[in-house]
C-alpha positions as CSV (number, residue, x, y, z in Angstrom):
1,M,62.2,52.0,-72.8
2,P,58.6,53.6,-72.0
3,R,56.0,51.5,-70.2
4,K,53.0,50.6,-72.2
5,S,49.7,49.9,-70.4
6,I,48.7,47.2,-73.2
7,A,50.7,44.5,-74.6
8,V,49.4,42.5,-77.5
9,V,50.8,39.4,-79.1
10,A,49.8,38.3,-82.5
11,A,51.2,35.5,-84.7
12,M,51.5,37.2,-88.1
13,R,51.3,40.9,-89.2
14,R,48.7,40.5,-91.6
15,E,46.4,39.3,-88.7
16,L,46.4,43.2,-87.9
17,A,47.1,44.6,-91.2
18,P,44.8,47.5,-91.2
19,L,45.9,48.6,-87.7
20,L,49.6,48.4,-88.3
21,R,49.5,50.0,-92.1
22,G,52.0,53.3,-91.7
23,T,53.5,52.0,-88.4
24,Q,57.1,51.1,-88.5
25,G,58.2,47.9,-86.7
26,Q,61.3,47.5,-84.8
27,W,62.9,44.1,-84.3
28,F,63.9,42.9,-80.8
29,E,65.1,39.2,-79.7
30,G,63.4,37.8,-82.9
31,V,59.8,39.4,-82.4
32,E,58.9,42.5,-84.3
33,F,57.4,45.5,-82.1
34,F,54.8,48.1,-83.1
35,E,54.5,50.9,-80.5
36,F,51.4,53.1,-80.4
37,E,50.8,55.9,-77.5
38,N,49.8,53.6,-74.7
39,A,50.2,50.1,-76.4
40,V,52.6,47.8,-78.2
41,I,52.0,44.9,-80.4
42,A,54.4,42.0,-80.7
43,V,54.3,40.0,-83.6
44,G,56.1,36.8,-82.8
45,G,55.0,33.9,-85.0
46,I,52.6,31.0,-85.2
47,G,52.3,28.2,-82.5
48,R,53.0,28.0,-78.8
49,N,56.8,28.3,-78.8
50,A,56.7,31.5,-80.9
51,A,54.0,33.0,-78.7
52,R,55.6,32.5,-75.5
53,R,59.0,33.8,-76.8
54,A,56.9,36.9,-77.9
55,A,55.0,37.4,-74.9
56,E,57.9,37.1,-72.6
57,A,59.9,39.7,-74.8
58,V,57.0,42.2,-74.8
59,V,56.3,41.9,-70.8
60,N,59.9,42.4,-70.2
61,R,60.5,45.2,-72.5
62,F,57.5,47.2,-71.9
63,N,56.3,46.1,-68.4
64,P,52.6,46.0,-69.5
65,T,49.5,45.8,-67.0
66,T,47.5,44.0,-69.6
67,L,48.8,41.3,-72.0
68,I,46.3,40.2,-75.0
69,S,46.3,37.3,-77.3
70,V,45.1,38.5,-80.6
71,G,44.7,37.0,-84.0
72,V,42.6,35.1,-86.5
73,A,40.9,31.7,-85.4
74,G,38.4,29.0,-86.0
75,A,34.8,28.7,-85.2
76,L,34.0,25.7,-83.1
77,T,30.1,26.3,-83.1
78,A,27.7,27.3,-86.0
79,R,26.7,30.5,-84.5
80,L,30.0,31.8,-85.0
81,K,30.4,33.4,-88.7
82,V,33.4,34.6,-90.8
83,G,34.6,38.0,-89.4
84,D,32.8,37.6,-86.0
85,V,34.9,38.9,-83.1
86,V,35.1,37.0,-80.0
87,W,36.2,38.0,-76.4
88,G,37.4,35.0,-74.3
89,S,36.2,34.4,-71.1
90,E,38.6,31.2,-70.6
91,V,41.5,29.6,-72.5
92,V,42.2,25.8,-72.3
93,D,45.5,24.3,-73.4
94,A,44.3,21.0,-75.1
95,E,48.2,19.8,-74.6
96,T,48.4,20.2,-70.8
97,G,44.7,20.5,-69.8
98,A,45.6,23.9,-68.3
99,R,42.8,26.7,-67.9
100,F,43.1,30.0,-67.7
101,R,40.3,32.1,-66.8
102,M,39.6,36.0,-67.6
103,T,37.1,38.8,-66.3
104,G,34.4,39.3,-68.9
105,G,34.5,37.6,-72.3
106,E,31.8,35.2,-73.4
107,S,33.6,32.3,-75.2
108,V,36.0,29.6,-74.4
109,V,39.2,29.1,-76.5
110,V,41.0,26.2,-77.0
111,T,44.6,26.1,-77.9
112,V,45.9,23.2,-80.2
113,S,49.2,22.4,-82.2
114,S,47.6,22.1,-85.4
115,V,44.5,23.7,-87.0
116,S,41.6,21.4,-87.3
117,G,38.9,20.0,-89.7
118,P,35.2,20.0,-89.1
119,A,35.1,16.5,-87.4
120,E,38.2,17.6,-85.3
121,K,36.4,20.9,-84.6
122,R,33.3,19.0,-83.3
123,M,35.3,16.9,-81.0
124,L,37.3,19.8,-79.5
125,A,33.7,21.5,-79.1
126,D,32.5,18.5,-77.3
127,H,35.4,17.6,-75.2
128,Y,36.4,21.1,-73.8
129,E,32.8,22.8,-74.0
130,A,34.9,25.3,-76.5
131,D,33.7,27.9,-78.9
132,V,36.8,28.8,-80.8
133,V,40.0,27.2,-81.6
134,D,43.7,28.7,-82.2
135,M,47.3,27.8,-81.8
136,E,48.5,30.6,-79.4
137,S,46.7,31.7,-76.6
138,A,47.4,29.4,-74.0
139,A,51.0,30.0,-74.2
140,V,50.4,33.9,-73.7
141,A,48.0,33.2,-70.9
142,A,50.5,31.0,-69.2
143,V,53.1,33.8,-69.5
144,A,50.9,36.3,-68.3
145,Q,49.8,34.1,-65.2
146,E,53.4,33.4,-64.3
147,L,54.4,37.1,-64.3
148,G,51.4,38.5,-62.7
149,V,49.9,40.4,-65.6
150,E,46.2,40.6,-66.4
151,F,45.4,38.5,-69.8
152,R,42.7,38.8,-72.3
153,A,42.1,37.1,-75.5
154,I,40.4,38.6,-78.8
155,K,40.0,36.5,-81.8
156,A,38.4,36.9,-85.0
157,I,36.9,34.0,-86.9
158,S,38.5,33.3,-90.2
159,D,37.3,29.7,-90.8
160,E,33.6,28.3,-89.9
161,L,32.7,25.2,-88.2
162,D,32.3,23.4,-91.5
163,F,34.9,24.7,-93.5
164,D,37.6,22.4,-95.0
165,M,40.9,23.9,-93.6
166,P,44.0,23.0,-95.9
167,P,46.8,21.7,-93.9
168,V,48.5,24.9,-93.1
169,A,50.4,23.7,-89.7
170,R,52.6,21.5,-91.5
171,F,54.1,24.5,-93.1
172,V,55.2,26.4,-90.1
173,D,59.0,26.4,-89.4
174,S,60.6,25.9,-86.1
175,A,60.7,29.8,-85.6
176,G,56.9,30.0,-86.1
177,K,57.2,31.5,-89.6
178,F,55.0,30.4,-92.4
179,E,56.6,28.8,-95.1
180,T,54.7,30.7,-98.0
181,A,56.4,29.5,-101.2
182,R,56.4,25.7,-99.9
183,F,52.9,26.0,-99.1
184,A,52.1,27.5,-102.7
185,A,53.9,24.7,-104.3
186,Y,52.1,21.9,-102.3
187,V,48.6,23.6,-103.1
188,A,49.7,24.2,-106.9
189,I,49.5,20.4,-107.5
190,R,46.4,19.7,-105.4
191,P,43.3,21.4,-107.1
192,K,41.1,20.1,-104.2
193,W,42.5,23.0,-102.1
194,W,42.5,25.6,-104.6
195,S,38.8,26.9,-103.7
196,S,39.7,26.4,-99.9
197,V,42.9,28.6,-100.1
198,C,41.2,31.3,-102.0
199,Q,38.1,31.4,-99.5
200,L,40.4,31.3,-96.4
201,G,42.5,34.2,-97.9
202,A,39.2,36.2,-98.5
203,N,37.9,35.3,-95.0
204,S,41.1,36.1,-93.2
205,R,41.1,39.7,-94.8
206,T,37.7,40.2,-93.1
207,A,38.8,38.9,-89.8
208,S,41.6,41.1,-89.9
209,V,39.8,44.3,-90.6
210,N,37.3,43.5,-87.7
211,L,39.9,42.4,-85.3
212,S,41.8,45.6,-85.9
213,H,38.9,47.7,-85.1
214,A,38.1,45.9,-81.9
215,L,41.8,46.2,-80.7
216,E,42.1,49.8,-81.8
217,H,38.9,50.6,-80.0
218,L,40.2,49.1,-76.9
219,M,43.6,50.8,-77.2
220,Q,41.6,54.1,-77.5
221,A,39.5,53.3,-74.3
222,R,42.7,52.6,-72.4
223,V,44.3,56.0,-73.5
224,Y,41.1,58.0,-72.4
225,K,41.2,56.0,-69.1
226,V,44.9,57.0,-68.5
227,Q,44.3,60.6,-69.5
228,E,41.4,60.9,-67.0
229,E,43.2,59.5,-64.1
230,K,46.0,62.5,-64.7
231,I,43.3,64.9,-64.5
232,P,43.7,66.4,-61.1
233,R,40.4,66.3,-59.0
234,T,39.3,69.5,-57.4
């Protein structure tokens, strides 16, 4: 199996839909891999356990130098808007208190077990001095630390600080897969969530486009760097 310089871990394929369009995935150990020239994207499911499984699988299979957690996420500050791409400077695990620092980046990401509403978001922002909330970054960061791999986190905002988030976390199964049919049945008889679900879908598509562009740019930059390193100096 050829080595890839960059390994990316995402929860769902649709988070990187524009980038993955036209690329055939391959399954290995319950994780779907999409290979590029000098990078590989592992789609492993939602939540800590799924993210850890995908991170371990992609590092063991492709031996990358950099491991990146990407995905849509929630804003914990009013300055972040839908579609904004955020580069992490630190990831905090709200469950264990562990902190993982990164070079570069400008924002603190806090990882939780369920998506938060506005009141919980403000509490997370105050307690952890965080800017963004997600459900996977800390697990990927832990794997990178354990295996001695550089770690980065890139997130795109799908829900702003005051967005009223539907209870999506309760519809994630033990394997990290989102139970779409069960969620649709739940929402169908609860009109109060209809507009929020539609808005979240539109927001997530915007976030996916911007996230894909940012990741594609990073991947291309790494390819150019590798090519330059191969050119003999005279």
